[in-house]
C-alpha positions in Angstrom: 113.7 38.8 134.9 115.9 37.9 137.9 118.1 35.7 135.7 118.6 38.6 133.3 119.6 40.9 136.2 122.1 38.4 137.6 123.5 37.9 134.1 124.1 41.6 133.7 125.8 41.9 137.1 128.1 39.0 136.3 129.0 40.6 132.9 129.7 43.9 134.6 132.0 42.2 137.2 133.8 40.3 134.5 134.4 43.4 132.4 135.8 45.3 135.4 138.3 42.5 136.1 139.4 41.3 132.6 138.5 44.0 130.1 140.7 47.2 130.1 138.8 50.3 131.0 138.8 51.7 127.5 135.9 53.5 125.9 135.8 52.4 122.3 133.5 53.7 119.6 132.2 50.1 119.0 130.6 47.5 121.1 133.4 47.3 123.7 132.2 50.7 125.0 130.0 49.2 127.7 130.6 51.2 130.9 133.1 53.5 132.5 133.9 54.2 136.1 132.7 57.6 137.3 136.0 58.0 139.1 138.2 58.3 135.9 137.9 59.6 132.3 137.8 57.2 129.3 140.9 56.9 127.3 139.1 57.4 124.0 135.8 59.0 123.2 134.4 58.9 119.7 132.1 61.0 117.6 130.8 60.4 114.1 131.1 62.5 111.0 128.6 62.1 108.2 129.3 63.9 104.9 129.6 63.4 101.2 133.4 63.5 100.9 133.6 64.1 97.2 131.5 67.3 97.2 132.1 71.0 97.4 131.1 71.1 101.1 132.6 67.7 102.0 136.0 68.5 100.4 136.4 71.4 102.8 134.7 69.9 105.8 136.6 66.6 106.1 140.2 68.0 106.2 139.0 70.7 108.7 137.5 68.0 111.0 140.6 65.9 110.9 142.8 69.0 111.6 140.6 69.9 114.5 140.8 66.4 116.0 144.5 66.6 115.8 144.6 70.0 117.4 142.3 68.9 120.2 144.4 65.8 121.0 147.5 68.0 120.9 146.1 70.4 123.4 146.6 69.2 127.0 144.2 71.8 128.4 141.2 70.1 126.8 140.1 66.5 127.4 143.3 65.9 129.4 144.0 62.2 129.4 141.2 61.4 126.9 141.8 61.0 123.1 139.1 62.3 120.7 138.5 60.1 117.8 136.2 60.5 114.8 134.4 57.9 112.7 133.5 59.1 109.2 130.8 57.9 106.9 130.5 58.9 103.3 126.9 59.5 102.2 128.0 59.6 98.5 125.3 62.2 97.6 122.6 59.7 98.1 119.7 60.1 100.5 119.2 56.4 100.9 122.9 55.6 101.4 123.2 58.5 103.7 120.4 57.2 105.9 121.9 53.7 106.0 125.3 55.2 106.9 123.8 57.2 109.6 122.2 54.1 111.2 125.5 52.3 110.9 127.1 55.2 112.7 124.6 55.0 115.5 125.4 51.3 116.0 129.0 52.3 116.9 127.7 54.1 120.0 129.1 57.5 119.2 128.5 60.3 121.8 127.9 63.0 119.2 127.2 63.0 115.4 128.5 65.8 113.2 126.6 66.3 109.9 125.1 65.7 107.6 125.2 68.5 105.0 122.0 67.2 103.3 118.7 68.5 104.8 116.9 65.3 103.6 119.2 63.0 105.5 119.2 65.4 108.5 115.4 65.1 108.7 115.6 61.2 108.9 118.6 61.1 111.3 117.0 63.7 113.6 114.3 61.1 114.4 117.0 58.5 115.1 119.1 60.7 117.4 115.9 61.8 119.2 115.2 58.2 120.1 118.9 57.4 120.9 119.6 60.7 122.7 122.7 61.4 120.7 123.2 65.1 120.0 123.4 65.9 116.2 125.5 68.9 115.3 124.4 69.4 111.7 125.4 71.6 108.8 122.0 71.3 107.2 120.6 74.8 106.7 116.9 73.8 106.1 114.8 76.3 108.1 112.2 73.7 109.0 114.8 71.7 111.0 113.7 73.0 114.3 114.9 72.2 117.8 111.3 72.3 118.9 110.5 69.2 116.7 114.0 67.6 117.0 115.2 68.0 120.5 118.7 66.7 119.9 119.2 68.7 116.7 121.8 71.5 117.0 122.8 73.6 113.9 126.4 74.8 113.9 126.1 76.9 110.7 123.8 79.9 110.0 120.2 79.0 109.5 118.9 79.6 105.9 116.0 81.4 107.5 118.3 84.4 108.0 119.8 84.0 104.5 116.3 84.3 102.9 115.6 87.4 104.9 118.9 88.9 103.8 117.8 88.2 100.1 114.5 89.9 100.8 116.3 93.0 102.2 118.4 93.0 99.0 115.4 92.9 96.8 113.7 95.7 98.8 116.9 97.8 98.8 117.0 97.8 95.0 113.3 98.4 94.7 112.2 95.2 93.0 108.7 93.8 93.6 108.7 90.5 91.8 111.3 87.7 91.7 111.5 84.2 90.2 112.9 81.6 92.5 114.9 78.8 90.9 115.6 75.9 93.2 116.2 72.2 93.6 113.0 70.4 94.5 114.2 68.9 97.8 113.7 69.7 101.4 116.4 72.3 101.5 115.2 74.0 98.3 111.5 74.0 99.0 111.6 75.1 102.6 114.2 77.8 101.9 112.1 79.3 99.1 109.0 79.1 101.3 110.7 81.3 103.9 111.8 83.6 101.1 108.2 84.1 100.1 107.2 85.1 103.6 110.2 87.5 103.9 109.3 89.1 100.6 105.7 89.5 101.5 106.8 91.6 104.5 108.5 93.9 102.0 105.4 94.1 99.8 107.2 92.0 97.2 106.5 88.5 96.0 107.8 85.4 94.2 106.0 85.6 90.9 107.0 82.1 89.8 108.7 79.1 91.5 110.9 77.3 89.0 111.7 73.9 90.6 113.7 71.1 89.1 114.5 67.6 90.4 117.8 66.8 92.1 118.7 64.6 89.2 117.6 66.9 86.4 119.4 66.7 83.1 120.9 69.6 81.2 118.0 69.4 78.8 115.6 69.8 81.8 117.5 72.8 83.0 117.5 74.3 79.5 113.7 74.0 79.2 113.3 75.6 82.6 115.4 78.6 81.7 113.6 79.1 78.4 110.2 79.1 80.2 111.3 81.7 82.9 112.9 83.8 80.2 109.4 84.3 78.7 108.1 85.8 82.0 107.9 89.4 83.2 110.3 89.3 86.1 114.0 89.6 85.5 115.2 89.1 89.1 116.2 85.4 89.6 117.0 83.9 93.0 119.1 80.8 92.5 119.0 78.3 95.4 120.6 75.1 94.2 123.2 72.5 95.2 126.8 73.7 94.9 127.8 70.6 92.9 125.5 71.3 90.0 125.0 75.0 90.2 127.7 76.2 87.8 126.2 74.2 84.9 123.0 76.1 85.5 124.7 79.4 84.8 126.5 78.0 81.9 123.1 77.2 80.3 121.8 80.7 81.1 124.9 82.2 79.4 124.1 80.3 76.2 120.5 81.6 76.3 121.7 85.2 76.6 120.3 85.5 80.1 123.6 86.8 81.6 123.3 90.1 79.7 122.1 93.6 80.6 118.7 93.8 82.2 118.9 90.5 84.1 119.5 90.2 87.9 121.0 87.0 89.4 121.2 86.6 93.1 122.7 83.3 94.4 122.6 81.9 97.9 125.7 80.8 99.8 126.3 77.8 97.5 128.0 79.9 94.8 130.7 81.4 97.1 131.2 77.9 98.5 132.1 76.7 95.0 134.2 79.7 94.1 136.1 79.8 97.4 137.0 76.2 97.4 138.2 76.0 93.8 141.0 77.6 91.8 140.0 80.6 89.8 138.9 79.7 86.3 138.6 82.5 83.7 135.8 80.8 81.8 133.8 80.2 84.9 134.2 83.8 86.1 133.2 85.1 82.6 130.0 83.2 82.9 129.2 84.7 86.4 130.0 88.3 85.7 127.5 90.6 87.5 126.1 87.9 89.8 125.4 88.9 93.4 125.8 86.2 96.1 125.7 85.8 99.8 128.5 84.1 101.9 128.5 83.3 105.6 130.3 86.1 107.3 133.3 85.1 109.4 135.3 88.0 111.0 139.0 88.3 110.2 141.2 87.1 113.0 144.7 85.7 113.6 143.2 82.3 114.2 141.5 82.3 110.8 144.7 83.5 109.1 146.7 80.8 110.8 144.2 78.1 109.7 144.4 79.4 106.1 148.2 79.2 106.1 148.0 75.6 107.3 145.4 74.4 104.8 147.7 73.1 102.1 149.5 71.0 104.7 146.4 69.3 106.1 145.6 65.7 105.7 143.1 64.5 103.0 142.8 67.9 101.2 141.3 67.7 97.7 141.6 71.4 96.8 144.1 74.1 97.5 141.4 76.3 98.9 138.5 76.0 101.3 135.1 77.6 101.9 133.3 78.8 105.0 132.1 75.3 105.9 135.7 74.3 106.7 135.7 77.0 109.4 132.4 75.9 110.8 133.5 72.2 110.8 136.7 73.1 112.7 134.7 75.1 115.3 132.2 72.2 115.6 134.9 69.7 116.6 136.2 72.2 119.2 132.7 72.7 120.4 132.4 68.9 120.9 135.8 68.7 122.7 135.0 71.6 125.1 131.6 70.2 125.9 132.9 66.7 126.6 135.7 68.2 128.7 133.1 70.0 130.8 130.8 66.9 130.7 133.5 64.8 132.3 134.5 67.5 134.8 130.9 67.5 136.0 131.0 63.7 136.6 129.5 62.6 133.3 129.8 59.0 132.2 129.5 57.5 128.7 127.1 54.6 129.1 124.6 53.1 126.7 121.6 51.0 127.3 119.1 49.0 125.2 116.0 50.6 123.9 113.0 48.2 124.6 111.1 49.7 121.7 113.8 48.5 119.2 113.4 44.8 118.7 114.4 42.6 115.8 111.6 41.3 113.8 111.7 37.5 113.1 113.9 36.9 110.1 115.0 40.5 109.9 118.7 41.3 109.1 118.5 44.9 110.2 119.6 44.2 113.8 117.7 47.1 115.3 118.6 46.0 118.7 122.2 47.0 118.1 121.1 50.7 118.3 121.5 51.7 121.9 120.5 54.7 123.9 123.2 57.2 125.2 122.1 57.4 128.8 123.5 60.9 129.5 122.8 62.4 126.1 120.5 65.0 127.6 123.2 66.2 129.9 125.7 66.5 127.1 123.1 68.3 125.0 122.6 70.9 127.7 126.3 71.5 128.0 126.6 71.9 124.2 123.8 74.4 124.0 125.3 76.5 126.9 128.8 76.7 125.4 130.3 80.1 124.7 133.8 80.5 123.2 135.5 82.2 120.3 136.4 80.2 117.2 137.5 80.7 113.7 133.9 81.8 112.7 133.6 84.2 115.7 131.6 83.8 118.8 130.2 80.3 119.2 127.0 80.6 121.2 123.4 79.5 120.7 120.2 81.4 121.1 117.0 79.9 122.7 116.0 78.4 119.3 119.4 76.6 119.2 120.7 78.8 116.3 124.0 80.5 116.3 123.9 84.1 117.5 124.8 87.0 115.3 123.8 85.6 111.9 125.5 87.6 109.2 126.4 87.4 105.5 128.9 89.0 103.1 127.2 90.5 100.1 129.4 89.7 97.1 129.5 90.7 93.5 131.3 88.7 90.9 133.5 91.1 89.0 136.5 90.4 86.8 138.3 87.3 88.1 137.1 87.4 91.7 134.5 88.3 94.3 134.1 91.9 95.4 132.5 92.6 98.8 129.9 95.4 98.3 128.5 95.2 101.9 127.3 93.0 104.7 124.0 91.9 106.1 123.1 91.0 109.7 119.8 90.6 111.5 121.1 93.3 113.9 121.3 96.2 111.4 120.3 94.9 108.0 122.4 96.0 105.0 125.6 98.0 105.7 129.0 98.7 104.4 130.4 98.4 107.9 131.3 95.0 109.2 128.8 93.4 111.7 131.4 93.3 114.5 131.5 97.1 114.5 127.7 97.4 114.4 127.3 95.1 117.3 128.9 97.8 119.5 126.3 100.4 118.4 122.5 100.5 118.9 120.6 98.4 116.4 119.1 100.3 113.5 117.3 98.5 110.7 115.5 101.7 109.3 115.4 102.1 105.5 117.6 105.2 105.7 120.3 103.2 107.4 120.6 100.5 104.6 123.7 101.0 102.4 125.7 99.0 99.9 128.5 99.9 97.6 127.6 100.0 93.9 127.3 96.6 92.2 128.3 95.9 88.7 125.4 94.1 87.0 125.3 91.7 84.0 126.2 93.6 80.9 128.9 95.5 82.9 126.7 98.3 84.0 126.4 100.0 87.4 122.8 101.2 86.6 120.3 99.3 88.6 118.4 97.0 86.4 114.6 97.6 86.2 114.1 94.0 87.2 111.2 93.3 84.8 110.2 93.4 81.2 107.0 92.7 79.4 106.7 89.0 78.9 108.1 87.7 75.7 105.3 85.3 75.1 103.3 87.2 72.5 100.6 88.3 75.0 99.9 92.1 75.1 98.7 93.9 78.2 95.0 93.4 78.7 93.5 96.8 79.5 89.9 97.2 80.6 88.2 100.4 79.4 84.8 101.5 80.7 82.2 101.6 77.9 80.6 104.9 78.9 77.2 106.2 78.0 77.6 109.7 79.5 80.4 112.2 79.1 82.0 110.4 76.2 84.7 113.0 75.9 86.6 111.1 78.6 86.5 107.7 76.8 84.3 106.2 74.2 84.2 103.5 71.6 85.9 104.2 68.3 86.2 102.5 64.9 89.9 103.1 64.8 92.7 100.5 65.3 92.7 101.0 69.1 89.0 100.6 69.4 88.6 103.5 71.9 89.5 107.2 72.1 89.1 110.1 74.5 90.9 112.2 77.0 91.9 109.3 79.3 93.1 107.3 76.3 95.3 110.1 75.0 96.8 110.6 78.5 97.6 106.9 78.8 99.2 106.8 75.3 101.2 109.9 75.9 102.6 108.4 79.2 103.4 105.1 77.5 105.3 106.9 74.8 107.6 108.4 77.5 108.7 105.0 78.8 112.1 103.6 77.8 110.6 100.3 76.6 107.7 99.2 74.5 104.4 98.3 76.1 102.3 96.1 73.9 98.7 96.4 74.9 95.1 95.9 73.8 92.0 97.8 74.9 89.0 95.8 76.0 85.7 97.6 76.4 84.0 96.9 79.8 80.2 97.2 79.8 77.3 96.7 77.4 77.1 100.3 76.1 73.6 100.8 77.4 74.5 102.2 80.8 77.8 103.1 82.5 79.6 100.1 84.0 80.3 99.7 87.7 83.8 101.1 88.3 84.1 99.0 91.4 83.6 95.9 89.3 86.3 97.0 86.8 88.8 97.4 89.7 87.8 94.1 91.2 88.4 92.3 87.9 91.9 93.8 87.7 92.6 92.6 91.2 91.4 89.1 90.2 93.8 89.0 87.2 91.0 89.1 84.6 92.7 92.2 83.3 96.2 93.5 83.6 95.1 97.1 84.0 92.2 99.5 83.8 92.4 102.8 81.9 89.7 105.4 82.1 88.0 107.9 84.5 88.6 105.8 87.5 88.5 107.6 90.8 91.2 106.7 93.4 89.4 105.7 96.6 90.5 104.1 99.8 88.8 100.8 99.2 90.2 100.5 95.7 93.7 101.1 96.8 93.5 98.1 99.0 93.3 95.7 96.1 95.0 97.4 93.2 97.9 99.9 92.6 97.1 103.3 91.1 99.4 105.6 89.2 99.9 109.2 90.0 96.6 111.0 89.5 96.4 112.6 86.1 93.1 114.5 86.9 92.1 116.2 90.1 88.6 115.2 91.2 86.2 115.4 94.1 82.5 115.4 94.8 80.5 118.6 94.3 76.8 119.6 94.4 75.0 120.9 91.2 71.7 122.7 91.8 69.2 124.6 89.6 69.5 128.3 90.1 67.7 131.5 88.9 69.0 135.0 88.3 68.1 137.7 90.7 67.1 140.9 88.8 68.7 144.2 89.7 66.6 146.7 91.6 66.6 150.6 91.3 66.9 150.6 95.1 70.0 148.4 95.1 72.0 151.1 96.9 70.0 150.3 100.1 71.1 146.7 100.0 74.7 146.9 101.3 73.3 147.6 104.8 70.6 145.8 106.7 67.7 147.9 108.1 69.2 147.6 111.6 72.5 148.8 110.3 71.0 151.8 108.6 69.1 152.8 111.7 72.1 152.5 114.1 74.3 154.4 111.7 71.8 157.3 111.4 71.4 157.5 115.1 75.1 157.6 115.7 75.5 160.4 113.1 73.1 162.5 115.1 74.5 161.5 118.4 78.1 162.3 117.5 77.0 165.7 116.0 75.2 166.6 119.2 78.2 165.6 121.3 80.5 167.7 119.2 78.1 170.7 119.4 78.0 170.4 123.2 81.8 170.3 123.4 82.3 173.2 120.9 79.3 175.5 121.8 81.1 177.5 124.5 84.3 178.3 122.7 83.6 177.9 118.9 81.7 180.7 117.3 80.7 178.4 114.4 78.6 176.4 116.8 76.8 179.5 118.3 73.9 181.7 117.2 70.2 181.5 117.2 68.6 178.1 118.1 67.5 177.5 114.5 71.0 178.1 113.2 72.6 175.9 115.8 70.1 173.0 115.0 71.0 173.3 111.3 74.7 173.3 112.2 74.3 170.0 114.2 72.6 168.2 111.3 75.0 169.6 108.7 78.1 168.7 110.7 76.8 165.2 111.5 76.1 164.0 108.0 78.8 166.0 106.2 81.4 163.9 108.1 80.2 160.9 106.1 82.0 162.5 103.1 84.7 164.3 105.2 83.1 167.5 103.9 82.4 169.3 107.2 83.4 173.0 107.2 83.3 173.6 110.9 86.6 173.5 112.8 86.8 171.9 116.2 88.6 173.9 118.8 88.3 172.0 122.0 90.5 169.0 122.8 87.6 166.8 123.7 85.8 167.6 120.5 88.8 166.8 118.5 89.2 163.4 120.3 85.6 162.5 119.6 85.9 163.5 115.9 89.0 161.4 115.4 87.2 158.3 116.6 84.1 159.1 114.6 86.0 159.8 111.4 87.8 156.4 111.7 84.3 154.7 112.0 83.1 156.6 109.0 86.1 155.6 107.0 85.5 151.9 107.7 81.7 152.2 107.0 82.3 154.0 103.7 84.9 151.5 102.5 82.7 148.5 103.4 79.6 150.1 101.8 81.5 150.8 98.6 82.8 147.2 98.3 79.5 145.7 99.1 77.6 147.9 96.6 80.1 147.2 93.9 79.7 143.4 94.4 75.9 143.7 94.3 75.8 145.8 91.1 78.6 144.1 89.1 78.3 140.3 90.1 75.5 138.3 88.6 73.3 137.1 91.5 71.8 133.6 91.6 69.4 132.1 94.0 69.1 128.5 95.0 67.5 126.7 97.9 70.5 124.5 98.3 73.6 126.0 99.9 75.8 122.9 99.9 76.1 119.3 100.8 75.0 119.8 104.4 71.7 121.5 103.5 71.1 118.9 100.7 71.4 115.8 102.9 69.4 117.4 105.7 66.4 117.8 103.4 64.2 114.9 102.3 64.3 115.9 98.7 65.7 113.4 96.1 69.4 113.6 95.2 70.7 112.7 91.8 73.8 110.5 91.3 75.5 109.5 88.0 75.2 105.8 87.1 78.3 103.9 88.0 79.8 106.6 90.1 81.4 105.9 93.5 79.3 108.9 94.9 76.4 106.5 95.3 78.2 104.3 97.8 79.9 107.3 99.4 76.6 109.1 100.2 75.2 105.9 101.7 78.2 104.7 103.7 79.8 107.9 104.7 77.0 110.5 104.8 74.2 108.0 105.8 71.8 109.1 103.1 68.9 106.7 102.6 68.9 104.7 99.4 65.3 105.7 98.8 66.5 109.4 98.6 69.0 108.7 95.8 68.1 108.6 92.1 70.4 107.2 89.4 71.0 109.5 86.5 71.8 107.6 83.3 72.3 110.3 80.7 73.2 114.0 80.3 69.7 114.7 79.0 68.3 113.2 82.2 70.7 115.5 84.1 69.0 118.5 82.6 65.5 117.3 82.9 65.9 116.2 86.5 67.3 119.5 87.7 64.8 121.6 85.8 61.8 119.6 87.0 62.9 119.8 90.6 61.7 117.6 93.5 58.1 118.7 93.1 58.0 117.9 89.4 59.5 114.4 89.8 63.1 115.5 89.4 65.8 116.1 92.0 66.8 118.9 94.3 70.5 118.6 93.3 73.0 116.2 91.7 76.2 115.0 93.5 78.9 114.1 91.1 82.7 114.3 90.5 84.1 117.7 89.6 85.4 116.8 86.0 82.0 115.5 85.0 80.3 118.6 86.5 82.6 121.1 84.8 81.9 119.4 81.4 78.1 119.2 82.1 77.9 122.9 83.1 79.9 123.9 80.0 77.7 121.7 77.7 74.5 123.1 79.3 75.6 126.7 78.8 76.0 127.4 82.5 72.3 127.3 83.3 73.1 125.4 86.4 75.7 126.1 89.1 77.7 124.3 91.7 76.8 125.3 95.2 78.9 125.0 98.4 82.4 123.7 98.4 84.0 120.5 97.0 83.5 118.2 100.0 85.9 115.3 99.0 89.4 115.4 97.5 90.6 112.6 95.2 91.8 112.1 91.6 91.7 109.8 88.6 94.4 107.3 88.0 95.1 104.2 86.0 94.7 100.9 87.9 97.1 98.0 87.8 97.5 94.8 89.7 99.2 95.0 93.1 102.9 95.5 93.0 102.9 96.0 89.2 106.2 97.9 88.3 104.4 99.5 85.4 102.4 101.6 87.8 105.5 103.2 89.2 107.0 104.0 85.8 103.7 105.4 84.5 103.5 107.6 87.5 106.8 109.2 86.6 105.7 109.6 83.0 102.5 111.4 84.2 104.5 113.8 86.2 106.6 114.5 83.1 103.5 115.2 81.1 102.3 117.6 83.7 105.6 119.4 83.8 106.1 119.8 80.1 102.5 121.0 79.5 101.4 118.1 77.5 98.7 117.1 80.0 97.1 120.5 79.7 97.2 120.4 75.9 95.3 117.0 76.0 92.8 118.6 78.4 92.2 121.5 76.1 91.8 119.2 73.1 89.0 117.1 74.6 87.4 119.3 77.3 85.8 122.7 76.9 87.7 125.7 78.2 84.4 127.6 79.0 84.0 127.9 82.8 81.0 128.7 84.8 80.8 130.5 88.1 81.1 127.8 90.7 79.5 129.6 93.6 75.9 130.8 94.2 76.6 134.1 96.0 73.3 135.3 97.2 72.6 139.0 97.8 72.1 138.4 101.5 75.6 137.0 101.8 77.1 140.4 100.7 74.8 142.6 102.9 76.5 144.2 105.9 74.9 143.8 109.3 75.4 145.5 112.6 77.3 142.4 113.9 80.3 143.4 111.7 80.5 147.0 113.1 79.2 147.1 116.7 82.8 147.2 118.0 83.4 150.5 116.1 80.2 152.0 117.5 81.1 151.0 121.0 84.5 152.6 120.7 83.1 155.8 119.2 80.1 155.9 121.7 82.5 155.4 124.6 84.7 158.2 123.5 81.7 160.5 123.2 80.5 159.5 126.7 83.9 160.2 128.3 84.2 163.5 126.5 80.7 164.5 127.8 81.5 163.5 131.4 84.7 165.5 131.4 82.9 168.5 129.8 80.1 168.5 132.3 82.5 168.2 135.3 84.5 171.1 133.9 81.4 173.3 133.4 79.9 172.5 136.8 83.2 173.4 138.5 83.3 176.8 136.6 79.7 177.5 137.6 80.3 176.8 141.3 83.3 179.1 141.2 81.4 181.8 139.3 78.5 181.6 141.7 80.8 181.8 144.8 82.8 184.8 143.5 79.7 186.9 142.6 78.8 187.1 146.3 79.8 190.3 148.1 82.5 189.6 150.7 80.8 190.9 153.8 83.0 189.9 156.8 80.6 190.9 159.5 77.7 189.0 157.9 76.9 185.7 159.5 78.0 182.6 157.6 74.5 181.1 157.7 73.1 184.1 155.8 75.7 183.9 153.1 75.1 180.1 152.8 71.4 180.6 152.5 71.8 183.1 149.6 74.2 180.8 147.9 71.9 177.9 148.1 69.0 179.9 146.7 71.1 181.0 143.8 72.6 177.6 143.0 69.1 176.0 142.8 68.3 178.2 139.8 68.5 175.8 136.8 67.9 178.8 134.5 71.0 180.5 135.8 73.0 177.2 135.2 71.7 177.0 131.6 72.5 180.6 131.0 76.0 180.0 132.3 76.5 177.0 130.0 75.3 179.1 127.0 78.0 181.7 127.6 81.2 181.6 125.6 84.2 180.1 127.3 86.3 183.3 126.8 83.4 185.4 128.3 83.3 183.2 131.4 87.0 183.4 131.9 87.0 187.2 131.6 84.0 187.5 133.9 85.7 185.3 136.5 88.9 187.2 136.2 87.1 190.6 136.6 85.0 189.4 139.6 88.1 188.1 141.2 89.9 191.5 140.9 86.8 193.3 142.3 86.5 191.0 145.2 90.1 191.6 146.2 89.6 195.4 146.1 86.5 195.2 148.3 88.2 193.1 150.8 91.2 195.5 151.0 88.9 198.5 151.4 86.9 196.8 154.2 90.1 196.1 156.0 91.3 199.7 155.9 88.0 201.0 157.2 88.0 198.7 160.2 91.6 199.7 161.1 90.8 203.5 161.0 87.6 203.3 163.0 87.9 204.1 166.8 88.0 201.3 169.3 
């Protein structure tokens, strides 16, 4: 070991004295003094030169190297040099070339474009600590796994989410993915599947072909996908062979109306880097594609104007990868410049884990470790500058920030931009640079694109699916019912089934703009109703394509299948046995309860008495012998019920009381009339069950139709014991179970869906009734597999049937129009009790009480005044004597009652006369005293 150390020291001293301090890309690049920069620093470039991407990348890299070396502000005193390796479209050759590149001790490797080679090289650069700036877009190339991997183009992860947003924007639910079966293709489509799932869409079929597939293989693949249902194709292939794919599709008639083609960024890369070809553009008419978005700038325009004068150009045009390649070189140059300014050195050392095996010609020991590769990587990741593609900056996942794409439409002889996509705001017709200055908004209402022109030269959005052209009709499960066959039943006709549900489905199918071949398959043994949950589960498991029949839409079922718009309203109701209540000759007593009759009678007498008291003194109609006055009170009291009282009220208090009382009488009369009318004209039924609450609270058995969801609902939601439920298997059993009742071995009531109940009541001549209210709300619909586009179109057709009246005509054809009263209105429910009127009585009673108090106070005051003024004004008489006589007189109750019985006018005249007499007596007494001698 000491000898080795001494040898290295000697070699180092020898190099410092005799070897020029030059950093070469080869084996001479041994060490560099930390006090000065190297004269030359090299990086490697690994691409397929003769490819769509390589033909744009290589001239851009060379141009960028020249521009860096010509700029004195970057790498001052150090020349940037590039070592290129051509992978020649071969994974094996590309891997060998990459290893040869590492032997030359480059400080950075740029490329490759192939994701397969990038995966292999990423392991190598991780070991040798050489940063890899790659153009591979494979989403699985992660910086978490490959520490030295740095992607300098937009990750395909974002492109696949952009495609998912496009699919969701146009409302498609299924797509077919066509891709090359390599790392880039498989992994990209895998991400697309995840992105579509978040939009409730899916890849219905993955059509993969090998990288070396022949035209015959491609032709077979296109023929197979053309037989499928989906008509939205996502094409994720290599740019060098992609156009031949569309050429085959054109020959098969797959570039016509009804088809949707969405290509990833490979297609714009081909079209942008090649001269316009009319034949090529004719093939691609209507295709939608994505292209890396690069903002317009003066730098970009200057680069475009220089393109034709660059070295090693193969085409007169370039694609977006040329811009990324140019910025990548400048990224390397700026990072190295900062690296050297921070005292970085370019040194390499042996990797003890790489040793040559005896007899091996691989020379693994020639692969050396870049000692400060970690430091350079950190500088690269932290760079932030503006290039041809916009802002060059990396996020924590080492992806470029602000990923964005142009949404293009092939129209005429060129590409038309119909919008943009960014992970900041989704789809928009506004450029991402403008959106970055506003708050992010990815809501559905904020997604916009200009109209696209689709294959077939139409702006109408393609439906995106057709029935598969493989001779297989739609498999439709139909419940083989035993009860209520009016809805659906077996038939000897061509269809094999008929009924209300079948007619609705056929009418909806006829409204569609395309044929729907289908075949009905009976579900069940015909001996008992099948389980509707089982039918729905079999549709979800792809045993059937759809289910047509009286299938209730429930929460659990919507989780596994898609339903159409309900074509029949439904809900659970209670059917109970009822009996008619016979009419009574004393029915006129029934509107009021006994308590109500009693209180009403008492108030009639009370109000009559109050009015008599208030009117007796001033109204001659309320005076006379006691017998006459008693008759007047009774007559006046009860005649107010019919507003037929003849007596007029003269006092203000009497009128106030009468106003309140007449209002009460008006309300009582109106209520009595309405209640009596209801009792005498509406048929009365009696039942021990008032609704679902009283039914489940009793221990009596409850009937449920065989196969109905009501069975599970009563158990799971209303917690009814299973032992309390009885399965009803036929309409005859319906009748017998209800007639027998719980004591006779039957049921107290039956819980079933409203359409069945209405038909049952009609068929049974309305001898039973529904009681209570409908306690669930749902409907019947046709069930399809999840995300089936047919469910949406049929929902629209069902709405049309409802609007044009056809749905009602089908209903009238199959289902009886006879309706039965749905409510069991008992007599007690229409009787009026005191609780409804006590407020009126309180108001009227209060008015009477107030009037009586005012009247009594008034009369008492008049009596005191009358009593005082009847005394003789004797001045000389002591006050105590007068007071004594006044007290004796005031204690006479008989005198008070006699006073009250006098007429008001008589009292006033008496008081006026007494007042005049008293004044005369006082005047006479005064004169006598003055004339008497002193």
